[in-house]
N, C-alpha and C positions, 0 to 999 in steps of 0.2 A: 399474396401482396398486398398492399395496402397505397393508393394512388390518389395526387389531386393531381386536378386542371383548373386552373384560374384563369378567366377574362372581364371581359365588360371594363379594361382604361382602357381610356383615351385624353383625346386632348380639348376643358375647357376654361374659359373662365372662371376665375374668381368669382366667388357667388352659386358657383352653379351646383351640379349635382352626375355623379352618377352613382352606377350596381356594378358592388361587382360581387360575382357569380366566384363555386368552391366548388362543384362537383369528386362526389370522397369514387374512387369504389373499393372493393374489394374488402366491406365492410361497412355494417348499415351508421347511418353518423347519427341518428342520435341517441348508442349506445352508448357515444364517445363526448368528450369536450377535443372542437371544433375552435379554432385559432388562426386570428389570421399578424400579420409583421408589415413591416411596409424596408423600405434598405430607399436611403436617400443616398446620390453618390459620394465615396468616400463615407464613409462614416457607417455603421453596424448597421443588424440589421433587429428593431426593435419591435416590437409587441407594440403591436395599432385597443384588441379586441379579441375577445372570447363567447366559447356562445360554451357549460356545460351540457353531463345528458340531461340534466337537468331539464339545460331552459335556465339555470342561471348567466347574465348577463354579465361583464365588463366587459370594462371600458383604460388604456389609456388620457388622464385629467385631459392633452389634450383637445381631443374626440371629440368629445363626451357631450349629448348636446344634440353635438352635430351629424355623426356618424353610428350609424343602427346596425346591429348583427340579428340575424334569424338561422331560420333552418324550416325550410320545407323537409320536411322529413320521406313525404313519394319520392318527390325527382333527386331523394337520400343529396341533394342540395346547401346547402349556407353559402346566403349570400354576406358583405355590406354595404348599403344605403351607404351615399357620405354625400351628406347635404352642405351647403354655406362654403363650398373649397377655397378653401386659402393656397395662393404658394406654396408654401410650403407643408404642405401635405404631400406637395408628386418626388414624385417613389417606389420605387417597382413595390408591388403588392405578392402579395404569401402568403395562399394558406398551407393552416399545418395537422394532425392530426399523428396524438402517442403511436410514435411506433411504424407515421408514414413515409416515406420520400421526401425530396419536396422537389413542387413544379417545376416547368419557365420563370414565375408567375405577372402579373404584366402591369402595364406603364401605365402611369395616373400623373398626368401630365397640367397645373394650375398656372395659369399662367397672369398678369395683377392688368 
């Protein structure tokens, strides 16, 4: 059974940075795509970024140039480095991989 656990969220001021972590169990993370999503209050869960098994990354337009997704194969962990945070980035952030159960997510709150 593939499971994910997200961590690293918090409260920061606009312009600040956070690094989210996604620990994947039950699967070798380098062999599968992993993606980050976010869900703001009252809104649907949206795609943020992904990294393929070959290392190809993809981002939604609002975070391009500010967020970076990366992978540490030794730790079986995928990261989301978030810089120049904006209040509109406030959301619960989730990671997922095909066939995995959704985790609890991690709250990111950005104050203006």
